[in-house]
C-alpha positions as a Markdown table, in Angstrom:
| # | Residue | x | y | z |
|---|---|---|---|---|
| 1 | Met | -11.3 | 193.1 | 92.2 |
| 2 | Lys | -11.5 | 189.5 | 91.2 |
| 3 | Ala | -11.6 | 186.1 | 92.8 |
| 4 | Ile | -8.2 | 184.6 | 93.7 |
| 5 | Asn | -7.7 | 180.9 | 93.0 |
| 6 | Ile | -5.2 | 179.7 | 95.6 |
| 7 | Ser | -4.5 | 176.4 | 93.8 |
| 8 | Glu | -3.6 | 178.3 | 90.6 |
| 9 | Lys | -1.4 | 180.7 | 92.4 |
| 10 | Phe | 0.6 | 177.8 | 94.0 |
| 11 | Lys | 1.3 | 176.6 | 90.5 |
| 12 | Leu | 3.1 | 179.9 | 89.7 |
| 13 | Phe | 6.2 | 179.2 | 91.8 |
| 14 | Asn | 8.4 | 176.4 | 93.1 |
| 15 | Glu | 10.7 | 178.1 | 95.6 |
| 16 | His | 10.7 | 177.0 | 99.3 |
| 17 | Trp | 10.5 | 179.5 | 102.1 |
| 18 | Thr | 9.9 | 182.4 | 99.7 |
| 19 | Pro | 6.4 | 183.7 | 100.4 |
| 20 | Lys | 4.5 | 185.3 | 97.6 |
| 21 | Lys | 1.9 | 188.1 | 98.2 |
| 22 | Ile | -1.6 | 187.5 | 96.8 |
| 23 | Gly | -3.4 | 190.4 | 98.5 |
| 24 | Glu | -3.5 | 193.1 | 101.0 |
| 25 | Leu | -6.2 | 194.3 | 103.4 |
| 26 | Asn | -6.4 | 196.7 | 106.3 |
| 27 | Gly | -2.6 | 197.0 | 106.7 |
| 28 | Gln | -2.2 | 193.2 | 106.5 |
| 29 | Gln | -0.9 | 190.9 | 103.7 |
| 30 | Val | -2.0 | 187.5 | 102.5 |
| 31 | Leu | 0.9 | 185.3 | 101.5 |
| 32 | Leu | 1.3 | 181.9 | 100.0 |
| 33 | Ala | 4.5 | 179.9 | 100.6 |
| 34 | Lys | 5.8 | 176.4 | 99.9 |
| 35 | Leu | 7.9 | 175.0 | 102.8 |
| 36 | Lys | 10.2 | 172.1 | 102.8 |
| 37 | Gly | 13.0 | 171.2 | 105.3 |
| 38 | Glu | 13.9 | 173.3 | 108.4 |
| 39 | Phe | 13.5 | 177.1 | 108.7 |
| 40 | Ile | 15.4 | 179.1 | 111.3 |
| 41 | Trp | 14.6 | 180.0 | 114.9 |
| 42 | His | 13.1 | 183.5 | 114.9 |
| 43 | Ser | 10.3 | 185.7 | 116.3 |
| 44 | His | 8.4 | 188.8 | 115.5 |
| 45 | Glu | 8.7 | 191.3 | 118.2 |
| 46 | Asn | 5.6 | 193.4 | 117.4 |
| 47 | Glu | 3.5 | 191.1 | 115.1 |
| 48 | Asp | 1.3 | 188.0 | 115.4 |
| 49 | Glu | 1.7 | 185.5 | 112.5 |
| 50 | Leu | -1.0 | 183.1 | 111.2 |
| 51 | Phe | -0.1 | 179.9 | 109.5 |
| 52 | Met | -3.0 | 178.0 | 107.7 |
| 53 | Ile | -2.2 | 174.7 | 106.1 |
| 54 | Ile | -3.5 | 174.3 | 102.6 |
| 55 | Lys | -1.7 | 171.1 | 101.7 |
| 56 | Gly | 0.5 | 168.7 | 103.7 |
| 57 | Ser | 1.4 | 168.9 | 107.4 |
| 58 | Leu | 3.7 | 171.2 | 109.3 |
| 59 | Lys | 5.6 | 171.0 | 112.6 |
| 60 | Ile | 6.2 | 174.3 | 114.4 |
| 61 | Glu | 8.8 | 174.1 | 117.2 |
| 62 | Leu | 8.4 | 176.6 | 120.0 |
| 63 | Arg | 10.7 | 176.8 | 123.0 |
| 64 | Asp | 8.3 | 175.0 | 125.3 |
| 65 | Lys | 6.4 | 172.7 | 122.9 |
| 66 | Thr | 5.9 | 171.5 | 119.3 |
| 67 | Val | 2.7 | 172.1 | 117.4 |
| 68 | His | 1.6 | 169.7 | 114.6 |
| 69 | Leu | -0.7 | 171.2 | 112.0 |
| 70 | Asn | -2.5 | 169.3 | 109.2 |
| 71 | Glu | -4.5 | 170.4 | 106.1 |
| 72 | Gly | -7.3 | 172.8 | 107.0 |
| 73 | Glu | -5.8 | 173.8 | 110.4 |
| 74 | Leu | -4.3 | 177.1 | 111.4 |
| 75 | Tyr | -2.2 | 178.3 | 114.2 |
| 76 | Ile | -1.4 | 181.9 | 115.4 |
| 77 | Ile | 2.0 | 182.5 | 116.8 |
| 78 | Pro | 1.7 | 185.4 | 119.2 |
| 79 | Lys | 4.2 | 188.3 | 118.8 |
| 80 | Gly | 7.5 | 187.8 | 120.5 |
| 81 | Val | 7.3 | 183.9 | 120.5 |
| 82 | Glu | 10.3 | 182.2 | 119.1 |
| 83 | His | 9.4 | 179.6 | 116.6 |
| 84 | Lys | 10.9 | 177.3 | 113.9 |
| 85 | Pro | 8.8 | 175.8 | 111.2 |
| 86 | Ile | 9.8 | 172.3 | 109.9 |
| 87 | Ala | 8.3 | 170.6 | 106.8 |
| 88 | Glu | 9.4 | 167.0 | 106.3 |
| 89 | Lys | 7.6 | 167.0 | 103.0 |
| 90 | Glu | 6.6 | 170.0 | 100.9 |
| 91 | Val | 3.8 | 172.0 | 102.5 |
| 92 | His | 1.6 | 174.7 | 101.1 |
| 93 | Val | 0.7 | 177.4 | 103.6 |
| 94 | Leu | -1.3 | 180.6 | 103.6 |
| 95 | Leu | 0.2 | 183.3 | 105.9 |
| 96 | Phe | -1.6 | 186.3 | 107.2 |
| 97 | Glu | 0.5 | 189.1 | 108.7 |
| 98 | Pro | 1.1 | 192.8 | 108.9 |
| 99 | Leu | 2.7 | 194.6 | 105.9 |
| 100 | Ala | 5.6 | 195.7 | 108.1 |
| 101 | Ile | 6.6 | 192.2 | 109.3 |
| 102 | Lys | 10.2 | 191.1 | 108.6 |
| 103 | His | 10.3 | 187.6 | 107.1 |
| 104 | Thr | 12.8 | 186.3 | 109.7 |
| 105 | Gly | 12.2 | 188.8 | 112.5 |
| 106 | Asn | 15.5 | 190.3 | 113.8 |
| 107 | Val | 17.5 | 187.4 | 112.4 |
| 108 | Thr | 19.2 | 187.7 | 109.0 |
| 109 | Asn | 19.9 | 184.5 | 107.1 |
| 110 | Lys | 20.3 | 183.2 | 103.6 |
| 111 | Leu | 16.6 | 182.4 | 103.8 |
| 112 | Thr | 15.6 | 185.9 | 104.6 |
| 113 | Val | 13.3 | 187.6 | 102.0 |
| 114 | Lys | 13.3 | 191.4 | 102.2 |
| 115 | Thr | 10.4 | 192.1 | 99.8 |
| 116 | Phe | 7.6 | 189.7 | 99.0 |
| 117 | Glu | 6.8 | 189.3 | 95.3 |
| 118 | Thr | 3.2 | 189.8 | 94.3 |
| 119 | Ile | 1.8 | 187.0 | 92.1 |
């Protein structure tokens, strides 16, 4: 076990909407992702999803409201809630979610990642 430097891990990839796994604990995974542009509407039927903003700002559209997140803020999307993240400029996020979660829920799209690469 060694310390993980999040800033150094973000330097290892450039892809948007392609989370990279940096750790696992108690059936959960810790992911880093760079986001830019619009994602797709989706939900996770059985899993909550935590978004923590490391760099930049992110808008998450929900069916009944829009949440605006800035650096240092986090938001937990409850299971079953449809959401669509939007990043006008590149955003760096930390995601915390169960190992079994599907990247885009029950929606399959060109942005869907089936297996998260460990970095």
